[in-house]
C-alpha positions in Angstrom: -13.8 -52.4 -18.6 -10.6 -51.3 -20.4 -7.6 -53.6 -20.3 -4.5 -54.7 -22.1 -5.1 -57.1 -25.1 -5.7 -58.5 -22.3 -14.5 -48.2 10.4 -13.4 -52.1 10.5 -16.2 -54.6 11.2 -16.0 -56.7 14.3 -17.6 -60.1 14.6 -17.4 -62.8 17.2 -18.2 -66.4 16.4 -18.1 -69.9 17.8 -14.7 -70.9 16.4 -11.7 -70.1 14.4 -11.6 -70.7 10.7 -7.8 -70.6 10.8 -5.8 -72.5 13.4 -2.2 -71.4 13.2 0.4 -73.4 15.1 3.1 -70.9 15.0 3.5 -67.9 17.4 5.3 -65.6 15.1 8.1 -63.4 16.4 6.3 -60.5 14.7 2.8 -61.3 15.9 2.8 -58.2 17.9 3.7 -56.0 15.0 1.2 -53.1 15.3 0.0 -53.0 11.8 -0.9 -56.7 11.8 -2.5 -57.1 15.2 -5.0 -54.2 15.4 -8.1 -56.2 14.5 -9.5 -57.3 17.9 -12.0 -60.0 17.8 -10.6 -61.5 14.6 -10.9 -65.2 14.2 -7.2 -65.8 13.6 -6.0 -67.8 16.5 -2.2 -68.0 17.3 -1.1 -71.2 19.1 2.3 -71.8 20.6 4.1 -74.6 18.8 4.5 -76.4 22.2 0.7 -76.8 22.3 0.7 -78.6 18.9 1.5 -82.1 20.2 -1.2 -84.7 20.8 -1.7 -86.1 24.2 0.6 -89.1 25.0 2.5 -88.6 21.7 6.1 -87.8 21.0 7.0 -84.1 20.6 5.7 -82.6 17.4 8.2 -81.9 14.6 9.8 -78.5 14.2 7.5 -78.1 11.2 4.5 -78.0 13.5 5.5 -74.5 14.3 4.5 -73.5 10.7 1.3 -75.4 10.2 -2.1 -73.7 9.4 -5.4 -75.6 9.4 -8.5 -74.3 7.8 -11.9 -76.0 8.1 -14.7 -75.1 5.7 -17.5 -73.9 6.0 -16.4 -71.2 8.4 -18.7 -72.6 11.0 -19.0 -76.4 10.2 -22.4 -78.1 10.6 -23.7 -81.5 9.9 -25.8 -80.5 6.8 -22.8 -79.4 4.8 -19.6 -81.2 3.6 -16.7 -80.7 5.9 -13.5 -79.8 4.0 -10.2 -79.5 5.8 -7.0 -78.0 4.4 -3.7 -78.2 6.3 -0.8 -76.0 5.1 2.9 -76.0 6.1 5.9 -74.0 5.0 8.3 -77.0 5.2 8.4 -80.1 3.0 7.0 -82.4 5.6 5.9 -85.8 4.5 2.9 -87.4 6.3 -0.7 -88.4 6.3 -3.7 -86.2 7.1 -6.6 -88.0 8.8 -10.0 -86.8 10.0 -11.4 -88.6 13.1 -15.1 -88.4 13.9 -16.8 -87.9 17.3 -17.1 -91.7 17.7 -13.3 -92.1 17.5 -13.2 -93.7 14.0 -11.1 -92.4 11.2 -13.4 -91.1 8.5 -11.0 -89.9 5.9 -7.2 -89.9 5.2 -4.9 -88.3 2.6 -1.2 -89.0 2.0 -1.2 -86.8 -1.1 0.9 -83.7 -0.4 0.5 -80.8 -2.9 2.4 -77.6 -3.5 5.8 -76.5 -2.4 6.1 -74.0 -0.9 3.7 -73.9 0.8 2.8 -77.6 1.0 -0.7 -78.7 1.8 -3.1 -81.7 2.3 -6.8 -81.8 1.7 -9.5 -84.1 3.1 -13.3 -84.0 2.9 -16.3 -85.6 4.7 -19.5 -85.5 2.8 -21.9 -85.6 5.8 -20.1 -85.0 9.1 -21.7 -86.0 12.3 -22.1 -83.2 14.9 -19.6 -83.1 17.7 -15.8 -82.9 18.1 -13.7 -83.9 15.1 -9.9 -84.1 15.0 -7.6 -83.4 12.1 -4.3 -85.1 12.6 -1.1 -84.9 10.6 1.1 -87.9 11.3 4.6 -87.2 10.0 6.7 -89.9 8.4 9.5 -88.8 10.7 7.7 -90.1 13.7 10.6 -92.5 14.5 12.9 -89.5 14.7 11.0 -87.9 17.6 8.2 -86.3 15.6 4.7 -87.0 16.9 1.2 -86.5 15.4 -0.1 -82.9 15.2 -3.7 -82.7 16.0 -6.4 -79.9 15.9 -10.0 -80.1 17.1 -12.9 -79.0 14.8 -16.4 -78.5 16.2 -19.2 -79.5 14.0 -22.6 -78.0 14.9 -25.9 -79.9 14.8 -27.7 -77.0 13.2 -27.0 -74.6 10.4 -25.5 -71.3 11.7 -26.2 -67.9 10.3 -23.6 -66.2 8.1 -20.8 -64.1 9.4 -23.1 -61.1 9.5 -22.4 -57.6 8.3 -20.4 -54.7 9.5 -21.2 -51.0 9.3 -18.6 -49.1 7.3 -17.2 -52.2 5.4 -18.3 -54.4 2.5 -17.9 -57.4 4.7 -17.0 -58.0 8.4 -13.3 -58.6 9.2 -12.5 -61.8 11.0 -8.8 -62.3 10.0 -5.6 -60.4 9.2 -3.1 -60.8 6.4 0.0 -62.6 7.7 2.0 -65.7 6.9 -0.8 -68.0 7.7 -3.5 -66.4 5.5 -1.0 -65.9 2.7 -0.1 -69.6 2.8 -3.7 -70.5 2.7 -4.3 -68.1 -0.2 -1.5 -69.9 -2.1 -2.9 -73.3 -1.4 -6.4 -72.2 -2.3 -5.1 -70.8 -5.7 -3.2 -74.0 -6.5 -6.2 -76.3 -5.8 -8.5 -74.0 -7.7 -6.6 -74.5 -11.0 -5.1 -78.0 -10.4 -4.9 -80.3 -13.4 -2.4 -82.9 -14.7 0.8 -81.4 -16.1 0.0 -82.7 -19.6 -3.4 -81.1 -19.6 -4.1 -77.7 -21.2 -7.0 -76.5 -19.1 -9.1 -73.6 -20.2 -12.4 -72.2 -18.9 -14.9 -69.9 -20.6 -15.2 -67.8 -17.5 -13.8 -67.6 -14.0 -17.1 -68.3 -12.4 -17.1 -71.8 -13.9 -14.0 -72.5 -11.8 -15.2 -71.1 -8.5 -18.6 -72.8 -8.9 -16.9 -76.2 -9.0 -16.8 -77.6 -5.4 -14.1 -80.1 -6.4 -11.8 -77.2 -7.2 -12.9 -74.4 -4.9 -12.1 -75.2 -1.3 -14.1 -72.1 -0.3 -17.2 -73.1 -2.2 -20.2 -72.0 0.0 -17.7 -71.2 2.8 -20.1 -68.7 4.3 -23.1 -71.1 4.2 -25.2 -68.6 2.3 -25.3 -70.4 -1.0 -23.2 -67.4 -2.1 -21.6 -69.0 -5.1 -24.8 -70.2 -6.9 -25.3 -67.0 -8.9 -21.8 -65.5 -9.0 -20.6 -64.3 -12.4 -17.0 -63.5 -12.9 -15.5 -62.6 -16.3 -12.3 -60.7 -15.5 -9.6 -60.0 -18.1 -5.9 -60.4 -17.5 -5.5 -57.3 -15.3 -8.7 -57.9 -13.4 -8.1 -61.6 -12.7 -5.5 -61.3 -9.8 -7.7 -58.6 -8.1 -10.8 -60.8 -8.5 -9.1 -63.8 -7.0 -7.7 -61.8 -4.1 -11.1 -60.2 -3.5 -12.9 -63.5 -3.5 -10.5 -65.0 -1.0 -10.7 -61.9 1.2 -14.5 -62.0 1.1 -14.7 -65.6 2.1 -12.0 -65.3 4.9 -13.1 -61.9 6.2 -9.8 -60.1 5.3 -9.1 -56.5 4.5 -9.0 -55.6 0.8 -8.2 -52.5 -1.3 -7.3 -51.4 -4.8 -5.9 -48.4 -6.7 -6.8 -46.3 -9.6 -3.6 -45.9 -11.6 -2.5 -44.1 -14.7 -1.2 -46.1 -17.7 2.1 -44.3 -17.8 3.4 -42.4 -20.8 5.9 -39.7 -21.7 8.8 -42.0 -20.6 7.3 -42.6 -17.1 5.9 -45.6 -15.4 2.2 -45.7 -14.3 1.4 -44.2 -10.9 -1.5 -44.8 -8.5 -2.8 -41.5 -7.0 -6.0 -43.0 -5.5 -6.5 -46.0 -3.3 -9.8 -47.4 -2.1 -10.7 -50.1 0.4 -13.7 -52.0 1.7 -14.5 -48.8 3.7 -14.9 -46.4 0.8 -15.1 -48.5 -2.4 -18.2 -46.7 -3.5 -16.2 -43.5 -4.0 -14.3 -45.2 -6.8 -17.5 -45.5 -8.9 -17.7 -43.0 -11.7 -20.4 -40.4 -11.2 -23.7 -41.1 -12.9 -24.3 -39.2 -16.2 -26.2 -36.0 -15.8 -29.9 -36.2 -16.5 -30.9 -35.0 -20.0 -31.6 -31.3 -20.2 -35.4 -30.5 -20.0 -36.9 -29.2 -23.2 -36.8 -25.4 -23.6 -40.3 -24.1 -22.9 -42.0 -22.0 -25.6 -41.3 -18.4 -25.5 -43.9 -16.5 -23.5 -45.1 -13.0 -23.9 -44.0 -10.4 -21.3 -44.6 -6.8 -20.7 -41.7 -5.8 -22.8 -42.2 -8.6 -25.4 -41.0 -12.2 -25.6 -38.9 -13.9 -22.9 -37.0 -17.2 -23.4 -35.0 -17.5 -20.1 -33.7 -21.1 -19.8 -35.2 -23.4 -17.2 -32.9 -23.9 -14.1 -30.5 -26.9 -14.4 -31.2 -30.0 -12.2 -28.9 -30.1 -9.1 -26.0 -32.5 -9.5 -26.4 -36.0 -8.1 -24.8 -36.3 -4.7 -21.4 -38.2 -4.6 -21.7 -41.7 -3.3 -19.4 -42.6 -0.4 -18.8 -45.6 1.8 -18.4 -49.3 1.1 -19.8 -51.2 -1.8 -23.1 -52.8 -0.8 -22.1 -56.4 -1.9 -19.2 -58.5 -3.1 -20.7 -58.5 -6.6 -20.8 -54.7 -6.7 -17.3 -54.4 -5.2 -15.9 -56.7 -8.0 -17.5 -54.5 -10.7 -16.1 -51.4 -9.1 -12.6 -53.0 -9.1 -13.0 -54.1 -12.8 -13.9 -50.5 -13.7 -10.9 -49.2 -11.8 -7.9 -51.4 -12.5 -6.0 -52.1 -15.7 -2.7 -53.3 -17.0 -0.9 -50.2 -15.7 -1.8 -51.3 -12.1 0.8 -54.0 -12.4 3.5 -52.0 -14.2 4.2 -49.4 -11.6 7.8 -48.6 -10.7 9.4 -51.3 -8.5 10.4 -48.8 -5.8 7.0 -47.0 -5.7 5.2 -47.3 -2.3 1.8 -46.2 -3.5 1.0 -49.4 -5.4 -1.1 -52.6 -5.0 1.9 -54.9 -5.8 5.5 -55.0 -4.6 8.4 -56.8 -6.2 10.0 -59.9 -4.7 13.3 -61.7 -5.2 13.5 -64.5 -7.7 13.6 -67.6 -5.5 11.8 -70.9 -5.1 10.3 -69.6 -1.8 8.8 -66.4 -3.3 7.6 -67.6 -6.6 4.6 -69.4 -5.2 0.9 -69.6 -6.2 -0.7 -66.2 -5.9 2.4 -64.3 -7.0 1.7 -62.1 -10.0 3.8 -61.5 -13.1 3.5 -58.1 -14.9 5.1 -58.0 -18.3 6.3 -54.6 -19.6 3.8 -54.5 -22.4 0.7 -54.9 -20.2 -0.1 -58.6 -19.8 -0.7 -60.0 -16.3 -0.5 -63.6 -15.2 -0.7 -65.3 -11.8 1.3 -68.3 -10.7 -0.9 -71.2 -9.7 1.6 -74.1 -9.3 5.3 -74.8 -9.0 6.7 -78.2 -9.9 10.2 -79.0 -8.6 12.9 -80.3 -10.9 13.4 -84.1 -11.0 16.1 -86.4 -12.6 13.9 -86.7 -15.6 12.3 -83.3 -16.0 13.0 -79.6 -15.6 11.2 -77.5 -13.0 8.0 -75.9 -14.1 6.0 -72.8 -13.1 2.4 -72.7 -14.2 0.3 -69.6 -14.4 -3.2 -68.5 -15.4 -4.3 -65.4 -17.3 -7.6 -63.9 -18.3 -8.6 -62.8 -21.8 -10.9 -60.0 -22.9 -13.6 -62.6 -23.9 -13.5 -63.9 -20.3 -11.5 -67.1 -21.0 -9.1 -68.2 -18.3 -6.3 -70.5 -19.3 -3.3 -72.2 -17.7 0.2 -71.9 -19.3 3.8 -72.6 -18.5 6.5 -70.0 -17.7 8.8 -69.6 -20.6 10.1 -66.7 -22.6 7.3 -66.8 -25.1 4.6 -66.2 -22.4 6.5 -64.1 -19.9 8.0 -61.1 -21.6 10.7 -59.1 -19.9 12.4 -55.8 -20.7 14.0 -52.9 -18.8 12.7 -49.6 -19.9 11.5 -46.8 -17.6 8.9 -45.8 -20.1 7.3 -49.3 -19.8 7.2 -49.3 -16.0 8.4 -52.0 -13.6 7.9 -55.5 -14.9 8.5 -58.8 -13.1 7.1 -60.9 -10.3 5.2 -59.2 -7.6 2.9 -60.0 -4.6 -0.1 -58.2 -3.4 0.8 -55.5 -0.8 -0.7 -56.5 2.6 -3.7 -54.4 3.7 -3.9 -53.8 7.4 -6.1 -51.9 9.8 -4.7 -49.0 11.8 -6.7 -46.6 14.0 -9.9 -48.0 12.5 -8.9 -47.4 8.9 -7.4 -49.7 6.3 -4.1 -48.9 4.7 -1.3 -50.7 2.8 2.1 -51.5 4.2 4.9 -49.6 2.4 8.0 -51.2 1.1 10.2 -50.6 4.2 7.5 -52.1 6.5 7.3 -55.2 4.3 11.0 -55.6 4.3 11.2 -55.5 8.1 8.1 -57.5 8.8 9.0 -61.2 9.7 5.7 -62.3 8.3 6.8 -61.1 4.9 10.3 -59.7 4.6 10.4 -60.4 0.9 10.5 -56.9 -0.7 13.3 -56.7 -3.2 14.5 -54.5 -6.1 16.7 -57.3 -7.5 14.7 -57.6 -10.7 15.4 -54.0 -11.5 19.1 -54.8 -11.8 18.6 -57.6 -14.4 19.0 -57.4 -18.1 16.8 -59.5 -20.3 19.2 -62.5 -20.7 20.1 -62.2 -17.0 16.4 -62.4 -16.0 15.8 -65.6 -18.0 19.0 -67.2 -16.9 18.1 -66.5 -13.3 14.6 -68.0 -13.8 16.2 -71.1 -15.3 18.3 -71.4 -12.2 15.4 -71.0 -9.9 13.2 -73.5 -11.7 15.9 -76.1 -12.3 18.9 -75.7 -10.0 20.7 -78.7 -11.5 22.0 -78.8 -15.1 19.4 -79.8 -17.6 19.5 -82.3 -20.4 19.7 -80.1 -23.5 17.5 -82.1 -25.7 14.8 -82.5 -23.2 15.0 -78.7 -22.3 14.6 -77.8 -26.0 11.6 -80.2 -26.4 9.9 -78.6 -23.4 10.4 -75.2 -25.1 8.8 -76.6 -28.3 5.9 -77.9 -26.2 5.4 -74.4 -24.8 5.3 -73.0 -28.3 2.8 -75.7 -29.3 0.6 -74.8 -26.3 0.7 -71.1 -27.3 -0.3 -71.9 -30.9 -3.3 -74.1 -29.7 -4.5 -71.3 -27.4 -4.4 -68.9 -30.4 -6.7 -71.4 -32.2 -9.4 -70.6 -29.6 -8.8 -66.8 -30.0 -9.1 -66.9 -33.8 -12.1 -69.2 -33.6 -13.8 -66.6 -31.3 -13.2 -64.1 -34.0 -14.8 -66.3 -36.6 -17.9 -66.7 -34.4 -18.0 -62.9 -34.1 -18.0 -62.6 -37.9 -20.8 -65.2 -38.2 -22.9 -63.3 -35.6 -23.2 -60.5 -38.2 -22.6 -57.8 -35.6 -20.6 -55.8 -38.1 -16.9 -55.0 -38.4 -14.7 -54.4 -35.4 -13.4 -50.9 -35.4 -9.7 -50.7 -35.6 -8.0 -48.1 -33.3 -5.0 -46.0 -34.3 -1.4 -46.5 -33.3 -0.4 -48.2 -30.1 -4.1 -48.4 -29.1 -4.4 -51.6 -31.2 -2.8 -53.3 -28.2 -5.2 -51.9 -25.6 -8.7 -50.6 -26.2 -12.3 -51.7 -25.6 -15.1 -53.2 -27.6 -15.0 -55.9 -30.3 -11.4 -55.1 -31.3 -10.3 -55.8 -27.7 -12.3 -59.0 -27.5 -11.4 -60.6 -30.9 -8.2 -59.1 -32.2 -4.8 -60.7 -31.3 -2.0 -58.2 -31.7 -0.5 -58.8 -28.2 -0.9 -62.6 -28.5 0.6 -62.6 -32.0 3.6 -60.4 -30.9 4.2 -63.0 -28.1 3.9 -65.8 -30.6 6.5 -64.2 -32.9 8.9 -63.8 -29.9 8.2 -67.5 -29.0 9.1 -68.6 -32.5 12.4 -66.7 -32.2 13.1 -68.4 -28.8 12.5 -71.9 -30.2 14.6 -71.4 -33.3 17.4 -69.9 -31.2 17.5 -72.6 -28.6 20.5 -74.4 -30.1 22.4 -71.2 -29.9 21.3 -70.7 -26.3 22.8 -74.0 -25.4 26.1 -72.9 -27.0 26.1 -69.6 -25.2 25.6 -71.2 -21.8 26.9 -74.8 -22.0 27.6 -75.0 -18.2 23.8 -74.7 -17.6 23.2 -78.0 -19.4 24.3 -81.6 -18.7 26.2 -82.3 -21.9 26.8 -85.9 -22.9 30.3 -87.0 -22.1 32.9 -86.3 -24.8 30.4 -84.2 -26.8 31.6 -80.9 -28.0 29.3 -77.9 -28.0 29.3 -77.7 -31.8 28.3 -81.3 -32.0 25.5 -80.8 -29.5 24.3 -77.8 -31.3 24.1 -79.7 -34.6 22.2 -82.5 -32.9 19.7 -80.1 -31.4 19.1 -78.5 -34.8 18.3 -82.0 -36.2 15.9 -82.7 -33.4 14.3 -79.3 -33.7 13.5 -79.8 -37.4 12.0 -83.2 -36.7 9.8 -82.0 -33.8 8.5 -79.0 -35.8 7.5 -81.2 -38.7 5.7 -83.8 -36.7 3.7 -81.7 -34.2 0.3 -80.8 -35.7 -2.8 -78.9 -34.8 -6.1 -78.0 -36.6 -8.2 -74.9 -36.9 -11.7 -74.3 -38.2 -11.8 -72.5 -41.6 -14.4 -70.0 -42.5 -16.9 -72.7 -43.4 -16.2 -74.7 -40.2 -14.1 -77.4 -42.0 -10.9 -78.3 -40.2 -7.5 -77.6 -41.6 -4.3 -79.1 -40.2 -1.0 -77.4 -39.9 2.4 -78.2 -38.4 4.5 -76.1 -36.1 6.9 -75.9 -39.1 4.1 -74.3 -41.1 3.5 -71.7 -38.4 7.2 -70.8 -38.2 7.5 -70.6 -42.0 4.6 -68.2 -42.0 6.1 -65.9 -39.4 6.3 -63.0 -41.9 2.7 -63.3 -42.8 1.7 -63.6 -39.1 3.0 -60.0 -38.7 -0.4 -58.9 -40.2 -2.7 -61.6 -39.0 -4.3 -60.1 -35.9 -7.4 -58.4 -37.5 -10.7 -60.1 -36.6 -12.3 -58.6 -39.8 -10.1 -60.9 -41.9 -11.1 -64.5 -42.5 -9.4 -67.1 -40.3 -7.5 -68.5 -43.3 -5.7 -65.1 -43.6 -5.2 -65.0 -39.8 -3.3 -68.3 -40.1 -1.2 -67.1 -43.0 -2.8 -69.3 -45.7 -1.1 -68.6 -49.1 -3.2 -66.8 -51.7 -5.1 -69.1 -54.1 -4.2 -72.2 -52.1 -6.6 -74.9 -51.3 -6.4 -73.8 -47.7 -7.5 -70.2 -48.6 -10.3 -71.3 -50.9 -12.9 -71.0 -48.2 -11.9 -67.4 -47.3 -14.7 -64.9 -48.0 -14.0 -62.0 -45.8 -11.3 -59.3 -45.8 -10.5 -56.3 -43.6 -11.3 -52.9 -45.1 -8.5 -51.4 -47.2 -8.1 -48.5 -44.7 -7.4 -51.0 -41.9 -5.0 -53.0 -44.1 -3.1 -49.8 -44.8 -2.8 -49.1 -41.1 -1.6 -52.7 -40.5 1.1 -52.2 -43.1 2.2 -49.1 -41.3 2.4 -50.9 -37.9 4.0 -54.0 -39.3 7.5 -52.9 -38.2 6.5 -53.3 -34.5 5.9 -57.0 -35.1 8.8 -57.5 -37.5 11.2 -56.0 -34.9 9.4 -57.7 -32.0 8.8 -54.5 -30.1 5.7 -52.9 -28.7 5.5 -49.2 -29.2 5.6 -47.0 -26.0 2.6 -45.0 -25.0 2.8 -41.3 -26.1 
């Protein structure tokens, strides 16, 4: 795995895993309605009202209900997720076959889409009813009810399908995309003040309290799942997992990394029907030993033995989800997300910057190769700015959640770097028995999506971040609070680096030898121990983040209309006050890191900022951790340092230092 430092199956069952209460105008769109026998059931909004109740709200026309497992039975917990596009307030209740309410939930998540979740640990067999009772009932909105059948016995799994890794039961459309977003948000949900991190993705999906689709197929399929994707693999892995559980089409590309002033391109695309073709051919068998020369009529003969025939090329679908994921990991990389925004032959397409499009499941590709996925949006309130939270994967398998801000989400406009920005997975459809991706024009015209946009290609760096500020917080922000939130984001970034540097210390203690340092721009993307334990990409982002925080008072002065300035306060006065607050915050916010001998050492954010010059050469895992945190020579802090990178590596780092000092990543040759 190399990354940046970082014929369709048919299956009929007893019920629908997705109940969609909207009959979309575009439901007859050919590309999205070719899978006959799929489990996705379209219901007219007029059928969404409960008997004897008032008419259902207009929002009932955009409600999706998903029960899990896919075929509920009395021996497994019944989980129910209800999703809507509109900010409807209400209560979700689950009523059992005996007519009693067994579970309720008023807690609405997300936005958009918005969703409720309820669970019954041991459901009785029979007809259950999931009901959303809107708060607007007095205004003519009635309860919205769906029936769920719970079997008395355990069903078999969804089965298999010839010519596909898994059988198809659904199509990609507004309903399944909304459910994908809701599933992503619940998977990584944590309090806003938490800084969640997991050693591997499989620890997240194995947690039934997080993973709504845990054991969704009833096959105990999550018990032995192992998922350690890096940043480029993570979105593909999550999309594949959801498609596997829901019976959806899936595909992926093999792309170039770009170079020579051009963006990456993706000349090969594979799907569930031919994923095996993406596997690299097996290595040829070793040549047989040359037989001893033998005597012939005219003397000695030493003709070589005939070569073994080449192994036949493998074709067809991957035999299992686990094998498919491994094929995907071996195929995709950071270039997969940096393709040109107008390119049709890609796995992602660009979207406009809006509150509606920047929803969980949307991917961010930065121009230097890092990939993140949005997992939650928090609307602006009177007391706090709006927030976008995302997760990313690291080469060591760690998955962590972080906030959108300039220090984590880098942006630049340069054709040589490709097309950065926010993107969504391109819908995979089935046409004439074969899977394919929708092209940009089809997405733009399709009412189920209609969100293809090249707007981001027209934005300069400052314009991009200004637009994002407006999307997250439409109302003017309190300048002091906004700056403190930026400082908090820097603090989070520093604490995440503690984990990365500590992993390097553990690598040193394992006595596995030195990490080989690559040459040139390859220090940012390679494989092996350097990829796993060095931090050049993270440190470049940290240096940029330091600049952002130090420059925040000037940003306020540049765009004062964006901030709610105190009455009768001049811009110059506000700038001076922000500089005072900044100095105080940096001096009082502290963190600790383990030194080489394991003893903790405490630093402040002010220390980190004062050491920015030293941190330009602090990414080498062969150096002691004290050096990697910029400890001054002969200081008490540095007294425990016993390990230094080889002189040849230090010489290369000195040569590459300009990249970090100038806050720029070198283009690929």
